[in-house]
N, C-alpha and C positions, 0 to 999 in steps of 0.2 A: 659314765661317760658324761651326765650332764654337770659332775663335780667339777671334772676336768677344763668341759666350756665357761663355765662361771671362771674359774681360777684363769682362764686364758684372757677371757672378756673383760674381768678388774687388770689384768697386767695390761694390758692392749689400752683402755681407758686413762690408767695411771700413766703409761709411758709419753701420753698426749697431752696430758693436763700438768705435769709436774716433771717438765723435761730438765734432764741432767747438766749443770753447770750453768746454766742458764744465767747472764747478765748482759743487761745492752740498757743505753740512752735511748729511750721509746720515743723522746723529742722530735718532731719533724723539723729536721735539718739537711736540704740540698747539699750533693754534693756533686765535684767533676773530676773526673779521673780524666789525664791526659796521655795519651800514648805516644812517645815521641819514634819515629823511624825514621833509619839513616841516624841518627844522633851522632853532636861531632865529637872527632875521638878526645878531645881534649875534655876540661872543666868547664861546665858552663852554668847561668843561673836563667833557668825559666820563671816566666811570669806571665799572669795577664793582661792585656791589654783591655780599657773599658774607656768609654766613651763621652762620660759625665763630668761633670765638676771638683775638682779634688778639695774644694773649703771646709773646713768642718770634718775632713775625715777619721777614721780611725786609723790609728797606728796598727798595722799589722806584722809588719817585722824593720828592724831596727839594723841601725848600720853597726854599730856595737856588737850585734848578734850574730856576725856574716865572718867568715875565715877570708873571703875578700872582698872589701873596701871598696876597693878601684871596680871591681864589678858590679858593686850596687850603684856607686856613682853612678856609674854609665846608664845603669836600669832606672836611676831616679831623676834622671838630665834627658831621656827619651821623652819625646811629646810631637807627635806627627799629626796634622791634621785631626785632631781633637781627644786622638787615643795616647793613653797613659798609661804606664806598669800598676797594677792594683796593689800589690803585697807595699812594693816599695813605697806609692805616693799614697796610698791609703784606701777604704772604701767608705760611705755613707753608713755602713753598720761590720761589724767584725767579719773579716774573711780568714778561715785558717787555711794553712800552707806551709811548704817550704820550697825555695827557690831552687834545692838542688832534689833530683831525684833518686828513684833506686831502678838496677838494674833488673830486665827482666827477659834472658837470653840476648837476644839482639834490636833489643826495643828498653828504653829508659820508662818509667812511669811515673806520674807529676799528681798526687791527690790533692784536693782542693776539699775545704766543704765550710758549714755553717749558715747564714742566712747572709752572707757576705758574696756569695757565688751569684757573680752578674749572669744578668738572661741571655744579654749577648757579650760576644768577646772574640777578640784575638789572640794571636801568641806572640812572642817574643822572645828569643834568647839572645843571652850576652856571653862570650866564650873567651877564656882566659886570655886568648891571643888576640883579643879584642874584635873579636868578628860579632854583629850584632846579625840574625837571623827571625825576621818578620814575617807573618803568616799574610801571603796575598788578597787573604779572602775573613771576610767575618762571618759567623756562625751565630744562631739563634740555640740556644740548650733547648731541647727537645723533652727533656724526662727531667722530673725530681731527681733521680740518680743517673745522671747524665757521663757516657763515655763520649771523647772526642779522641782524633786520629790527627797528629800533624807530621806529615814526612818534610824532613828539614832540604831533600834534595829536588823536593819540587815546590816548598813552600806552601802547600797545599792541607786547607785545614778542615776534616769531614766527621761525621758522624755517620752513623748503623740506621738503616730505615726503621721507622716504626714498628712495621709491619715485622720484621725479622724477630725482634725483640716480643711480638704478640705470639709467634708461632713458639718461641722456645719456650714462655710461659707455659702457653698452653699444654705444649709436652710435658713439660716437668710436672704443670698441677694432674694433669688429667691422671699420669701414673703414679703418682703418689695418693692419690683420692683412691682408683682402681686398689690399689694394694690393703688402703685402710678398709675400706668399704668390703671388700671380697673376704677378708679377714673376718668381721662383723657380719657375712652373709656365713659364711661357714656357722660362728657362732651362734646363730638363730638356728641354724639346723637344714639351711637349704642345700641343697645338692648343687656343687656348680658347675657339672658335665649338662643339668638340667637347666640350668639357668642361667647360661654363660651369654648368652647373643641378647636377651632385652639388658642384662644387668650392665652390659659392656655398652650399647646403643643410648641405652638413658643415661650411663653416663658420662660419655660421649657428648651428647647434647646440652648434658645439663652446665657440665664444663665450657665449651662453647659459650654460654650465656654469662658463666661467671668471671671469665675472660674478657669477654669484652666489655662489662662492665664494670667490674671490681677492680681489673687489673689496671683498665684505662685511668679511673681514681688513682691507684697507687704510682702508676707512671707517670702521672703529670700533674700530680698535687701531693703528693705522698702517702705515708703508712696514715695516717691519721685520716685524712677523707677515704682513706681506701676502709678504713675502718668503718667508720660511720656510712659507706655504702655497703658494706657487707653486710652489717647486722640486717637490718631489713630485706634487705634481698635473696639473706639464708633463709628468711622466711617462705618468701616464694619458690625456691629451690627447694626446698622442704616438703611443701603442698606438692609441687609438680610431681616430685620423685616418688612421695608417698602413693599418687592417683594411678602416678604409670607401673609401679609395683604391684600394683594392687590387682591391676589389668593383664600383666603377661608374668608376672612368676607365676612357677608350675605346682609350686606345694605349700600346702598349711596353710592357715586359715588367713581370712584375711587381716583379723586384725595382727598377726605376728607379721604380716608384710607389714602393714603400717608401722609397728614398731620398729621395724629392722630400718625402714626408711628414714626413722625420727631420730637413730641410734644412732645411724651410719653418720647420719647428716650431722646428729651434736658432735660424733669425734672430727670428722673432717673439719670442720666448723672452728673446734681450737683446735686442732693443729695448725687450720691454716692463719688463724690468728695467731701464734707463737710462732709461725715462719715469718711471719710480716714483723713479730715485733724483735723477736732477738735474731735472724739473720739477713 
């Protein structure tokens, strides 16, 4: 039985430390996803509007690269109250994106990324039949990886509340942690039926702290800042969980309870880092 537990333990560790087919650029690059509701029935170009000067700007999209130069020209000639299109008139630093979106059911999706993603922006659409649609309001980008919604029928631009993102992140990470650490609990020979309540309550408690501190750093400043915050905070989590598990788990020695807390948290930490970097 001990041999099977040891093999299972090694497999779990290997899976989380060396995930299959991991491939990513881990640099801190902000992104912005625009989801267009009630989009035009005809072809259109979409750009972000920024309100800073265009001198010495980086050229993001060239006229020769687009299918409809006349639509490009209408975008480039737009300037009202200091607002101008970012992709076609340029940004201070590079901005990646396309004037053309991709369809997702009844919506259109436009992705922008890299360091030129603006903190404050509006939306402009130019259609092939010469219509120009501009958002009535500007929004401040709330997150390092943001999603905004533009309704063409109302011309309103909006973002989801930060609280919703926190709740979703807490649910996802808490479930993943319970699965990972639950397996480790079994590998260390603890009976789930006897220990499920303290195991659940302690992990929910520490996940609330983790979401409040580490996810906030990732949400507002990106993955690198999250990792800088995550490493020292994980030491706090290990100390807290080791203390609580020693007190509240009902089986085995104090040393085994501490060993479980340390091992479970190391595996959770590694899997969390991998999730940040690769997903």
